[in-house]
LUMDRENVO-375188 format. One line per field, with one value per residue (C-alpha): residue in three letters; x, y, z. Coordinates in Angstrom, 3 decimals. Layout:
// LUMDRENVO-375188
r c(ala_...)
east c(X_...)
north c(Y_...)
up c(Z_...)
***
This chain:
// LUMDRENVO-375188
r c(unk_unk_unk_unk_unk_unk_unk_unk_unk_unk_unk_unk_unk_unk_unk_unk_unk_unk_unk_unk_unk_unk_unk_unk_unk_unk_unk_unk_unk_unk_unk_unk_unk_unk_unk_unk_unk_unk_unk_unk_unk_unk_unk_unk_unk_unk_unk_unk_unk_unk_unk_unk_unk_unk_unk_unk_unk_unk_unk_unk_unk_unk_unk_unk_unk_unk_unk_unk_unk_unk_unk_unk_unk_unk_unk_unk_unk_unk_unk_unk_unk_unk_unk_unk_unk_unk_unk_unk_unk_unk_unk_unk_unk_unk_unk_unk_unk_unk_unk_unk_unk_unk_unk_unk_unk_unk_unk_unk_unk_unk_unk_unk_unk_unk_unk_unk_unk_unk_unk_unk_unk_unk_unk_unk_unk_unk_unk_unk_unk_unk_unk_unk_unk_unk_unk_unk_unk_unk_unk_unk_unk_unk_unk_unk_unk_unk_unk_unk_unk_unk_unk_unk_unk_unk_unk_unk_unk_unk_unk_unk_unk_unk_unk_unk_unk_unk_unk_unk_unk_unk_unk_unk_unk_unk_unk_unk_unk_unk_unk_unk_unk_unk_unk_unk_unk_unk_unk_unk_unk_unk_unk_unk_unk_unk_unk_unk_unk_unk_unk_unk_unk_unk_unk_unk_unk_unk_unk_unk_unk_unk_unk_unk_unk_unk_unk_unk_unk_unk_unk_unk_unk_unk_unk_unk_unk_unk_unk_unk_unk_unk_unk_unk_unk_unk_unk_unk_unk_unk_unk_unk_unk_unk_unk_unk_unk_unk_unk_unk_unk_unk_unk_unk_unk_unk_unk_unk_unk_unk_unk_unk_unk_unk_unk_unk_unk_unk_unk_unk_unk_unk_unk_unk_unk_unk_unk_unk_unk_unk_unk_unk_unk_unk_unk_unk_unk_unk_unk_unk_unk_unk_unk_unk_unk_unk_unk_unk_unk_unk_unk_unk_unk_unk_unk_unk_unk_unk_unk_unk_unk_unk_unk_unk_unk_unk_unk_unk_unk_unk_unk_unk_unk_unk_unk_unk_unk_unk_unk_unk_unk_unk_unk_unk_unk_unk_unk_unk_unk_unk_unk_unk_unk_unk_unk_unk_unk_unk_unk_unk_unk_unk_unk_unk_unk_unk_unk_unk_unk_unk_unk_unk_unk_unk_unk_unk_unk_unk_unk_unk_unk_unk_unk_unk_unk_unk_unk_unk_unk_unk_unk_unk_unk_unk_unk_unk_unk_unk_unk_unk_unk_unk_unk_unk_unk_unk_unk_unk_unk_unk_unk_unk_unk_unk_unk_unk_unk_unk_unk_unk_unk_unk_unk_unk_unk_unk_unk_unk_unk_unk_unk_unk_unk_unk_unk_unk_unk_unk_unk_unk_unk_unk_unk_unk_unk_unk_unk_unk_unk_unk_unk_unk_unk_unk_unk_unk_unk_unk_unk_unk_unk_unk_unk_unk_unk_unk_unk_unk_unk_unk_unk_unk_unk_unk_unk_unk_unk_unk_unk_unk_unk_unk_unk_unk_unk_unk_unk_unk_unk_unk_unk_unk_unk_unk_unk_unk_unk_unk_unk_unk_unk_unk_unk_unk_unk_unk_unk_unk_unk_unk_unk_unk_unk_unk_unk_unk_unk_unk_unk_unk_unk_unk_unk_unk_unk_unk_unk_unk_unk_unk_unk_unk_unk_unk_unk_unk_unk_unk_unk_unk_unk_unk_unk_unk_unk_unk_unk_unk_unk_unk_unk_unk_unk_unk_unk_unk_unk_unk_unk_unk_unk_unk_unk_unk_unk_unk_unk_unk_unk_unk_unk_unk_unk_unk_unk_unk_unk_unk_unk_unk_unk_unk_unk_unk_unk_unk_unk_unk_unk_unk_unk_unk_unk_unk_unk_unk_unk_unk_unk_unk_unk_unk_unk_unk_unk_unk_unk_unk_unk_unk_unk_unk_unk_unk_unk_unk_unk_unk_unk_unk_unk_unk_unk_unk_unk_unk_unk_unk_unk_unk_unk_unk_unk_unk_unk_unk_unk_unk_unk_unk_unk_unk_unk_unk_unk_unk_unk_unk_unk_unk_unk_unk_unk_unk_unk_unk_unk_unk_unk_unk_unk_unk_unk_unk_unk_unk_unk_unk_unk_unk_unk_unk_unk_unk_unk_unk_unk_unk_unk_unk_unk_unk_unk_unk_unk_unk_unk_unk_unk_unk_unk_unk_unk_unk_unk_unk_unk_unk_unk_unk_unk_unk_unk_unk_unk_unk_unk_unk_unk_unk_unk_unk_unk_unk_unk_unk_unk_unk_unk_unk_unk_unk_unk_unk_unk_unk_unk_unk)
east c(26.992_25.074_22.223_21.912_25.437_27.944_31.656_35.314_38.212_41.841_43.946_43.494_39.558_36.494_33.453_30.078_26.912_23.318_23.041_19.183_19.527_23.005_23.366_26.809_26.353_29.546_33.128_35.256_38.834_40.266_43.267_41.118_38.039_36.067_32.988_32.926_29.233_27.641_23.860_21.405_20.879_19.341_21.559_21.989_25.391_24.749_22.186_21.763_20.503_18.532_16.922_13.592_13.419_14.476_13.327_15.733_14.571_16.630_17.045_18.304_18.633_15.882_15.989_18.276_21.591_23.345_26.427_29.624_33.191_35.591_39.667_40.678_42.184_39.059_36.791_38.456_40.004_43.400_43.874_43.941_46.047_49.198_46.630_45.234_48.285_48.716_46.189_43.461_39.637_36.586_33.156_30.899_27.252_24.990_22.070_19.041_15.411_12.073_13.084_16.209_13.894_16.106_19.591_22.074_24.401_27.905_29.566_32.919_34.833_38.477_40.813_44.228_45.983_48.150_46.967_44.388_42.773_39.857_39.460_35.747_34.287_30.977_29.723_26.412_24.523_21.559_18.997_16.195_14.527_13.615_16.094_19.921_21.896_23.451_25.408_26.425_26.733_29.151_30.171_27.591_28.190_26.618_26.333_29.974_31.548_34.840_35.580_33.186_32.591_32.047_33.354_36.931_36.648_38.251_37.360_39.635_37.738_39.382_37.455_40.328_43.579_41.951_39.560_40.387_37.133_36.914_33.603_31.843_28.582_28.119_30.019_28.309_24.869_25.996_24.929_28.295_28.481_24.957_25.721_28.944_28.619_29.401_30.720_27.596_25.826_22.269_19.317_17.655_13.885_13.034_15.444_16.658_20.276_22.723_25.032_27.398_28.625_31.304_32.431_36.141_38.394_38.320_35.838_37.268_40.791_41.278_39.208_40.152_38.652_40.017_37.933_40.018_40.424_43.547_43.033_40.964_40.871_38.933_39.811_38.017_38.879_38.270_41.227_39.712_42.528_39.598_39.187_35.484_33.620_33.200_30.854_32.587_30.207_29.774_26.757_25.721_22.851_23.614_24.330_20.854_21.334_25.184_26.706_28.876_28.637_30.351_29.878_31.490_29.284_30.743_29.160_28.717_25.934_24.920_22.314_20.078_22.066_25.183_27.347_29.970_32.601_33.871_37.312_38.225_37.607_39.686_38.017_40.869_40.407_43.403_44.639_46.889_46.482_45.625_49.341_48.653_45.624_47.564_50.489_48.114_46.473_49.623_51.125_48.264_48.319_51.905_50.743_48.713_50.019_53.397_54.282_55.573_58.799_58.684_61.716_64.161_63.980_60.839_62.487_63.962_60.302_59.203_56.340_54.819_53.118_49.670_47.976_44.402_44.382_43.783_39.713_37.592_33.857_34.394_37.093_40.333_43.133_46.421_46.888_49.470_51.535_52.070_53.443_57.204_56.509_54.287_57.081_59.747_58.012_57.198_60.967_62.597_60.453_60.189_62.284_59.086_60.304_56.958_54.259_50.703_48.535_44.708_41.889_43.538_40.959_37.698_35.756_38.004_38.007_34.829_33.072_32.716_34.468_36.022_36.581_40.178_41.412_43.287_40.587_40.956_40.788_43.802_45.797_46.762_48.075_51.421_51.685_50.637_53.274_55.889_55.222_55.846_58.733_59.961_59.455_61.343_64.328_64.857_65.108_61.323_58.395_54.812_51.899_48.345_45.021_42.634_39.320_38.878_35.384_32.535_30.665_29.097_25.487_25.613_28.567_27.568_28.499_26.601_23.581_25.867_28.815_28.029_25.047_26.221_29.432_27.613_27.459_23.937_21.629_19.723_16.774_18.757_19.258_22.485_24.459_24.343_26.828_26.880_30.152_29.330_26.869_27.748_25.884_27.834_27.013_29.780_31.481_32.233_35.818_35.209_33.579_36.391_34.956_35.581_38.888_40.165_39.361_40.818_43.814_44.509_44.070_46.614_49.253_48.486_49.131_52.763_53.471_52.129_52.622_55.559_53.997_55.909_53.101_49.586_46.844_43.540_41.199_38.583_40.142_40.964_38.454_34.998_32.744_32.823_29.509_28.501_27.470_24.239_24.571_24.435_25.906_29.279_32.360_32.550_31.573_30.419_28.740_31.493_34.306_34.809_38.122_39.555_38.695_40.637_43.621_43.604_43.763_46.418_48.537_48.238_48.673_51.931_53.122_52.674_53.850_56.943_57.768_57.705_59.397_60.866_60.523_56.694_54.307_50.874_48.889_45.663_43.110_42.967_44.038_43.263_45.591_45.536_45.589_48.705_50.794_51.006_51.023_53.675_51.312_48.098_46.460_45.146_42.157_38.884_38.533_39.521_36.084_35.606_38.322_40.652_43.783_46.144_48.536_46.167_47.161_50.613_51.458_50.025_51.712_54.905_56.037_53.035_53.355_50.754_50.644_48.952_46.781_48.564_47.091_45.178_41.657_39.013_36.371_38.510_39.802_42.164_43.106_41.324_42.532_46.258_45.842_44.645_47.259_49.905_47.889_48.075_51.418_52.702_50.922_52.304_55.921_55.116_53.830_56.414_54.041_54.840_53.590_50.522_50.948_49.810_51.498_48.378_47.480_50.674_50.156_47.241_49.014_49.283_52.935_52.933_51.307_53.933_56.747_55.554_54.877_58.364_60.002_58.108_58.819_62.479_62.151_60.615_63.037_65.916_64.047_63.549_66.597_65.029_61.470_62.868_65.010_63.322_59.908_57.351_56.767_54.047_54.250_56.119_58.687_56.761_55.579_54.202_54.044_52.795_49.234_49.054_52.364_52.209_55.097_55.697_58.897_60.714_63.244_66.345_68.196_71.233_73.829_72.948_71.156_69.546_66.174_64.062_61.250_59.236_57.756_54.771_54.317_51.441_51.144_54.942_54.277_57.258_58.149_56.666_58.492_58.365_59.359_60.592_61.405_64.948_65.176_63.610_66.812_69.316_70.303_71.424_73.493_75.066_76.160_77.422_78.588_78.743_74.947_73.698_72.417_69.974_70.454_67.662_66.472_63.998_61.576_63.571_66.528_68.824_70.583_72.067_72.811_69.985_71.429_69.417_69.763_70.031_66.912_64.547_62.689_63.831_62.469_64.316_62.368_63.190_62.568_61.339_62.230_59.403_59.623_56.364_58.170_61.166_63.203_65.285_67.396_70.274_72.568_71.587_72.792_69.851)
north c(20.480_20.636_18.209_17.761_16.632_14.906_14.750_13.545_14.263_15.006_16.368_13.349_12.625_13.317_11.233_12.467_11.140_12.070_13.126_12.782_8.849_7.841_7.057_7.460_10.929_11.398_9.736_12.782_12.224_15.587_15.076_14.280_15.856_12.881_11.979_8.615_8.006_8.851_7.211_7.774_4.245_4.344_1.950_1.758_1.715_-1.769_-4.664_-6.954_-10.638_-11.710_-15.079_-14.857_-18.512_-20.298_-17.784_-15.052_-11.482_-8.280_-5.179_-1.713_1.633_4.206_6.937_9.889_8.785_11.028_12.463_13.232_13.918_12.736_12.569_9.351_7.752_9.212_7.295_4.025_3.559_2.678_-0.682_1.086_3.993_2.734_3.002_6.172_8.186_11.117_13.303_11.535_12.545_10.108_10.745_8.542_7.881_6.130_4.316_3.437_3.281_1.207_-0.503_-1.985_-3.468_-2.808_-3.157_-0.018_0.373_2.834_3.374_4.894_6.245_7.483_9.480_10.444_13.197_11.886_8.636_7.330_5.004_5.557_2.870_2.020_-0.143_-1.246_-1.957_-3.473_-3.949_-6.093_-4.781_-6.940_-9.852_-12.112_-11.149_-12.924_-11.246_-13.832_-11.764_-8.294_-6.624_-3.678_-1.231_-1.642_1.121_1.200_3.648_3.828_4.312_6.357_9.282_10.014_6.397_3.194_1.175_1.533_0.572_-2.705_-4.579_-7.205_-9.789_-12.307_-15.433_-18.433_-16.766_-13.928_-12.139_-9.259_-7.927_-4.879_-3.099_-5.014_-3.201_-4.743_-8.125_-9.103_-8.722_-11.216_-14.904_-16.199_-14.787_-16.164_-19.422_-19.386_-22.407_-21.586_-17.878_-16.927_-13.563_-13.479_-11.153_-9.422_-9.475_-6.868_-3.883_-5.742_-5.194_-8.016_-9.441_-11.891_-13.011_-15.497_-16.540_-16.075_-18.083_-20.596_-19.488_-16.116_-16.203_-12.973_-10.217_-7.340_-5.736_-3.208_-0.802_1.358_3.133_5.256_8.035_6.859_4.007_2.496_-0.207_-2.097_-4.611_-6.237_-6.164_-9.372_-11.107_-13.714_-14.751_-15.157_-16.587_-13.328_-13.077_-10.818_-9.078_-7.027_-5.657_-3.613_-2.003_-3.473_-1.312_0.312_1.585_1.711_1.741_-0.651_-1.357_-3.827_-4.999_-7.095_-9.666_-11.258_-14.263_-14.215_-14.641_-11.835_-12.872_-10.777_-8.680_-9.222_-6.871_-7.315_-4.679_-5.396_-5.360_-2.425_-2.387_-0.197_2.053_3.981_6.447_6.866_7.181_3.916_0.679_-2.482_-3.271_-0.541_-2.425_-5.616_-4.175_-2.398_-5.552_-7.588_-5.098_-5.636_-9.471_-9.564_-7.910_-10.628_-13.867_-15.766_-17.526_-21.002_-21.929_-25.149_-27.952_-26.416_-29.353_-27.984_-24.844_-27.111_-28.570_-27.348_-30.267_-33.004_-36.454_-36.167_-39.560_-39.838_-42.826_-45.570_-45.895_-43.985_-44.777_-48.136_-48.570_-49.663_-48.167_-48.917_-50.866_-50.429_-52.821_-50.344_-47.535_-48.329_-48.313_-44.935_-43.096_-44.429_-43.121_-39.690_-39.715_-40.862_-38.410_-35.255_-35.554_-35.854_-36.682_-35.661_-38.355_-37.296_-40.158_-39.752_-42.282_-44.802_-44.973_-47.413_-47.231_-44.543_-41.133_-38.874_-42.066_-43.326_-40.173_-40.099_-43.698_-42.987_-46.785_-48.476_-49.834_-53.665_-53.971_-51.938_-54.248_-54.511_-51.738_-53.354_-53.047_-49.758_-49.092_-50.958_-48.752_-45.241_-47.152_-47.790_-43.959_-42.948_-44.960_-43.646_-39.907_-39.236_-38.388_-39.032_-36.786_-38.558_-36.841_-36.773_-34.753_-32.729_-31.632_-33.763_-36.999_-39.478_-39.870_-43.634_-44.603_-47.056_-44.365_-41.517_-41.729_-42.214_-40.129_-37.884_-36.468_-35.302_-34.051_-31.991_-27.973_-27.319_-24.067_-21.794_-24.014_-27.383_-28.667_-29.739_-28.383_-30.824_-30.789_-33.339_-34.319_-36.329_-38.924_-38.871_-36.825_-35.519_-33.472_-30.704_-31.261_-28.711_-28.210_-26.572_-29.317_-31.590_-34.813_-34.059_-32.496_-35.364_-37.804_-35.691_-34.852_-38.541_-39.824_-37.351_-38.517_-41.982_-41.788_-40.503_-42.628_-45.807_-45.305_-43.169_-40.318_-36.743_-34.712_-34.549_-32.780_-31.481_-31.350_-28.674_-26.693_-23.259_-24.066_-24.630_-22.432_-22.159_-21.611_-20.603_-23.796_-23.333_-26.947_-26.526_-29.890_-29.101_-27.954_-24.402_-21.567_-19.342_-19.825_-18.217_-20.309_-22.570_-20.762_-21.182_-24.853_-25.349_-23.422_-25.798_-28.669_-27.363_-26.475_-29.672_-31.989_-30.058_-30.433_-33.903_-34.922_-33.028_-34.688_-37.905_-36.835_-33.289_-33.203_-33.295_-30.579_-29.738_-28.932_-27.655_-27.099_-23.368_-20.534_-19.048_-16.359_-17.584_-21.365_-20.643_-19.800_-23.526_-25.079_-25.431_-25.539_-24.206_-26.106_-22.962_-23.340_-22.356_-21.222_-18.311_-17.883_-16.141_-13.446_-15.353_-13.439_-15.535_-12.372_-10.963_-13.557_-14.336_-10.849_-10.477_-13.364_-13.980_-16.822_-18.695_-21.379_-22.016_-25.564_-24.724_-27.507_-27.658_-30.897_-30.468_-29.460_-32.221_-30.242_-29.043_-30.398_-29.710_-26.242_-24.859_-27.403_-26.795_-22.780_-23.518_-25.742_-23.254_-20.560_-22.827_-23.611_-19.758_-18.608_-20.985_-20.033_-16.358_-16.822_-19.274_-22.265_-25.721_-27.610_-29.824_-32.701_-36.218_-38.802_-40.677_-37.295_-36.875_-39.876_-38.227_-35.323_-34.475_-34.163_-30.424_-30.355_-32.918_-30.702_-27.536_-29.597_-30.725_-27.182_-25.705_-28.185_-27.768_-23.887_-24.217_-26.536_-24.168_-21.141_-22.933_-20.982_-17.676_-18.689_-20.310_-17.249_-14.364_-12.481_-11.974_-8.393_-8.645_-5.510_-3.476_-1.540_-2.406_0.737_-0.813_-3.430_-4.286_-5.861_-9.219_-9.553_-10.524_-9.487_-10.901_-9.029_-11.239_-9.765_-11.064_-9.486_-10.205_-12.554_-12.639_-9.570_-9.244_-8.847_-10.951_-10.522_-13.642_-12.507_-14.363_-13.078_-15.709_-14.990_-14.905_-11.416_-9.851_-6.552_-7.110_-4.854_-4.151_-0.828_-1.101_2.011_2.529_2.814_-0.830_-2.033_0.478_-0.660_-4.008_-2.355_-0.165_-3.177_-5.074_-2.801_-6.078_-6.495_-3.288_-5.686_-8.406_-12.191_-13.659_-16.969_-18.393_-21.605_-23.541_-23.562_-21.209_-18.364_-15.103_-11.654_-8.964_-5.324_-2.691_1.022_4.256_4.869_7.438_9.295_7.050_4.067_1.086_-0.023_-3.907_-5.292_-9.078_-12.131_-14.130_-16.459_-17.580_-17.361_-15.891_-14.665_-11.280_-11.115_-8.958_-9.812_-13.339_-16.586_-18.775)
up c(9.839_6.560_6.520_2.921_2.737_4.737_3.508_4.427_2.184_1.376_-0.958_-3.436_-3.153_-1.471_-0.103_0.314_1.761_1.679_5.303_5.238_3.916_4.573_1.140_-0.979_-2.858_-4.641_-4.933_-6.262_-7.874_-6.820_-9.452_-12.399_-11.737_-12.290_-10.089_-10.169_-9.285_-12.435_-11.967_-9.324_-7.774_-4.540_-2.431_1.191_2.845_4.187_4.239_7.442_6.584_9.585_10.738_12.434_13.354_10.260_7.777_6.132_6.078_5.070_6.569_5.412_6.934_5.904_8.385_8.528_10.348_13.292_11.645_13.530_12.392_14.730_15.314_13.702_17.221_19.058_16.567_15.949_19.786_21.043_19.496_16.211_17.109_14.318_11.842_12.495_12.889_10.451_11.709_10.087_10.025_10.608_9.329_11.665_10.559_13.260_12.167_14.135_13.158_13.317_9.926_11.662_14.415_17.208_15.504_15.981_13.380_13.196_9.899_10.192_7.272_8.164_5.723_6.154_4.146_1.008_1.183_-1.740_0.404_3.203_5.492_6.360_9.254_10.599_14.186_15.033_18.520_18.406_20.872_18.868_20.923_18.108_15.137_14.434_12.199_10.211_7.183_6.711_3.122_3.641_2.284_-0.495_-3.154_-6.600_-9.349_-10.785_-13.866_-14.671_-17.349_-20.049_-21.063_-19.228_-22.434_-21.726_-17.875_-16.917_-14.067_-11.958_-10.105_-7.926_-9.054_-9.008_-10.203_-11.401_-14.061_-16.151_-18.048_-20.365_-20.366_-17.442_-18.099_-21.202_-20.438_-17.089_-18.779_-21.640_-21.648_-21.567_-17.986_-17.190_-17.938_-16.148_-13.804_-10.168_-11.036_-13.212_-12.977_-12.163_-12.874_-9.709_-10.428_-7.992_-9.640_-12.879_-11.986_-12.995_-9.999_-9.142_-5.717_-4.906_-1.480_-0.487_0.311_-2.777_-5.407_-4.310_-3.834_-2.363_-0.757_-3.274_-6.440_-8.970_-11.432_-13.523_-17.267_-18.305_-15.974_-12.807_-10.533_-7.596_-5.234_-2.827_-0.277_3.075_5.449_7.876_9.750_10.770_7.290_7.623_4.588_2.487_-0.359_-2.938_-5.032_-8.275_-9.782_-12.824_-14.593_-18.145_-21.109_-21.175_-17.505_-17.152_-13.840_-11.546_-7.995_-5.351_-1.994_0.742_2.579_5.937_7.561_11.152_13.845_16.012_18.359_20.149_23.086_21.215_19.311_16.407_15.361_11.769_10.519_8.223_4.492_2.183_-0.394_-2.500_-5.340_-7.644_-10.972_-11.248_-12.851_-10.884_-9.864_-7.141_-5.397_-5.556_-3.910_-1.101_-0.565_-0.289_2.212_4.475_4.166_5.067_8.270_9.466_7.623_7.690_4.394_5.500_3.336_0.944_0.477_-1.783_-4.023_-5.314_-7.037_-9.541_-10.519_-14.261_-15.028_-13.344_-14.552_-13.628_-13.791_-13.595_-15.303_-12.987_-12.866_-14.170_-14.323_-13.947_-16.174_-15.421_-17.315_-15.190_-12.104_-9.299_-10.733_-13.626_-11.609_-12.368_-16.139_-15.851_-14.138_-16.353_-19.299_-17.972_-16.670_-19.703_-22.145_-20.214_-17.039_-14.783_-11.341_-9.922_-10.205_-9.350_-8.685_-8.726_-9.624_-6.922_-4.488_-3.688_-6.941_-8.632_-9.626_-8.097_-6.598_-2.893_-1.469_1.128_1.313_0.721_0.386_-2.534_-4.965_-4.696_-8.732_-9.050_-6.510_-3.014_-0.518_-0.849_-4.736_-4.144_-1.518_-3.740_-6.752_-4.411_-3.353_-6.935_-7.641_-4.540_-5.070_-8.621_-7.706_-8.056_-5.712_-5.420_-4.880_-3.914_-4.622_-1.750_-2.353_0.926_0.492_-0.557_0.577_-2.042_-1.161_-2.310_0.057_2.602_5.464_4.050_6.660_9.537_8.881_5.651_7.008_10.486_8.789_6.035_6.127_6.969_5.619_7.984_7.166_8.017_4.543_2.905_-0.162_-3.028_-5.780_-8.933_-10.578_-13.784_-12.694_-9.076_-6.477_-3.129_-0.391_1.001_4.299_7.006_7.360_10.518_12.275_14.281_13.392_9.700_10.201_12.193_9.257_6.470_8.402_9.308_5.939_4.456_7.279_6.394_2.891_3.686_6.388_4.640_0.986_1.148_-0.315_-0.514_-1.533_-0.625_-2.992_-1.449_-4.209_-4.188_-1.314_-3.002_-5.734_-5.001_-2.960_0.925_2.684_6.029_8.437_10.772_12.376_16.039_16.614_15.020_17.021_15.514_17.325_14.480_11.101_8.843_10.230_7.029_6.249_9.479_9.422_6.243_7.931_10.912_8.331_6.107_9.420_11.332_7.956_6.890_10.413_10.921_7.265_7.479_10.780_8.622_5.749_5.760_2.024_2.250_0.836_-0.037_-3.079_-3.626_-6.403_-7.704_-5.113_-1.869_-0.555_3.168_2.162_-0.172_2.824_3.612_0.115_-2.830_-5.671_-6.772_-9.723_-11.599_-14.240_-15.135_-18.836_-21.127_-22.160_-18.950_-19.026_-16.706_-15.760_-13.660_-13.407_-10.899_-8.463_-9.623_-9.197_-5.812_-4.495_-6.890_-4.521_-4.830_-7.474_-9.900_-11.757_-15.009_-17.134_-20.472_-21.707_-25.037_-24.466_-24.746_-26.327_-29.026_-32.493_-35.303_-35.623_-32.610_-30.329_-31.564_-31.196_-27.348_-26.640_-27.825_-25.629_-22.680_-22.974_-23.761_-20.674_-18.284_-19.588_-19.062_-15.461_-14.758_-13.966_-13.544_-16.419_-15.393_-18.147_-18.762_-20.612_-21.617_-23.635_-25.125_-27.260_-28.655_-29.958_-33.726_-34.769_-34.733_-31.523_-29.956_-31.322_-29.374_-26.430_-26.539_-27.100_-24.499_-22.015_-22.971_-22.649_-19.269_-17.866_-19.227_-17.210_-13.887_-12.190_-13.534_-12.275_-8.868_-8.153_-9.639_-8.894_-11.342_-12.433_-14.875_-17.290_-15.059_-16.956_-20.426_-22.010_-25.218_-27.778_-30.832_-31.573_-30.445_-28.368_-24.694_-22.155_-18.611_-16.748_-14.412_-12.118_-10.184_-7.286_-5.113_-6.695_-10.360_-10.595_-13.804_-15.417_-18.151_-20.367_-21.550_-24.789_-26.855_-30.308_-30.923_-34.792_-35.242_-36.748_-38.899_-37.600_-34.058_-30.965_-27.585_-25.991_-22.301_-19.791_-19.594_-15.832_-15.777_-17.128_-16.831_-13.297_-14.657_-17.381_-15.031_-12.902_-15.662_-18.664_-20.806_-20.635_-23.021_-25.394_-24.813_-24.535_-27.190_-26.051_-28.516_-27.762_-30.480_-28.160_-29.757_-27.953_-29.730_-28.957_-29.551_-30.231_-28.935_-30.322_-28.279_-26.105_-27.151_-24.439_-21.926_-23.801_-25.253_-28.600_-29.060_-32.368_-32.154_-34.004_-36.040_-33.082_-31.116_-27.703_-26.838_-23.666_-23.803_-20.581_-19.222_-16.318_-16.321_-17.627_-18.975)
***
């Protein structure tokens, strides 16, 4: 083999490595002729984070690897025979050298004819005497942009429910990303690159990323059924040195004398937009995870009454005796059957966690139980807030329980976080002592107070970490996610034994966590390119609960515009509205009118969202400037299609164009559906005639309406 270049390819792409260093040299899209690597950025294929005592060092390969080309089954072993079927080839790179200090690494890249995705893996043998590998960054690839310019490239990143960033080379080097709280971009002092890395599962909701322009695409993912804590990393050189890079970091301890074999990673080269990546990742996910069904009555829910207004910062706003009045107010105004109760615990919201006992100033335990009983007897149901992650350092029990239960760094420290004026440490969900307390608390709320739902705050929102505490019950450092999986499974099993209608909610999103829960409270902030469609399209059956309260940091026209935008997005996604009756009273007359109209439309669309599948922009060919469209499809009985259309400026002459084949099947099944039914946010229904298709495209002229729904074959 040519020692200057080692390559593996099929009819769609070629991946080449510098055989002298093992570095990635080229990724060629054979369909478009574009070599994705545009910048020569020295990058090892992997980095190993290692501990010498409590000091972390980083090792990278520098010596030339031994290169071999193997048949797929020979390289991957009998256990991977199914994945290797199809006459695949594997390029194998074996690394060993003095710079790795006794650690041997083997990288394998498998390619199958006709498949746009290559499958990567790494195995490590630790023959050192003093090093423990604790994190593995792999595959680590840099130097990319697509086509002639990086300015039209689009990056999909799984922060919370998803981000979609145009020109990330520029945007990731901007001040707004540098100040992005937990998901910020940082600057590397050594080589000047900009990087961000968020951990899965929680702050990163999924283990895949996508990068594309109009002609080319690249997908990178981890197919890890162990769900280890995983850093999802993106890098750029910025506009003055334009390139993008990616990596996936696994946290696992590999001691001297031990070995480790990774699960597979996917790297695809194609021409399709990000929906291809979502479908490919979901195909893998369905092969390893079973999604638990939720009680059928929840399909009828469109809005919940969030009540954080009991006790906050020492101020009492309501007491347990007020629960009946608060429930009736929400029920009478918006039909809110679902009452979400937070700030009920000792000292109120964001204090004294995890002392989950009714605050004495708010009333007795019996008053709380009687309030919940009132809700239940009138056809409603209650969800209780419990923070599942942090321990208040001012708690009387912090020294004896908080410190032992907390996550420990490699140096023996704890992770401290501040919310408002209060400081907390992060607890270890894979330690059985904290698991037991959290599980028992959730079950107690259902058994003693008649709760139907349990909301576990921060579980899918804040960052997971590796834990190095040798006194904890977990067997490896990266099992944070597995700990929460056990919590969710045991809580759900136990509360459904008490109440078959019981369910779980979590803050924000985590794909494996979502398989146990009904609702994901999704939020972060549109200033950071939030794109909930990424998570919703990948997991359309996961219910998103979207905050639609007026923004506290805005006033006047800006607040009203943001209120409309939040409501409109929730309508497009079929989300449940997260609405506080105490916030409604602060609305202006025009704001209140729009909230009323949006809540009414959301309730009317509940059969569509409960029985349909979110298809994002599939079948939407084009639309006029400022218009957004989400497709929903219903199959089986009541087969049909609907498009939720937002024309925020109510522009005259706005239009959308739909692919004929996306709506033709409905018309063929029901000749009476050649026109669309138009449902406006004002509640009016009419027929919308559609002209003859041109070039297999239907053009639909839109009314001057901020939100409308176009449907065929459906009774809305």
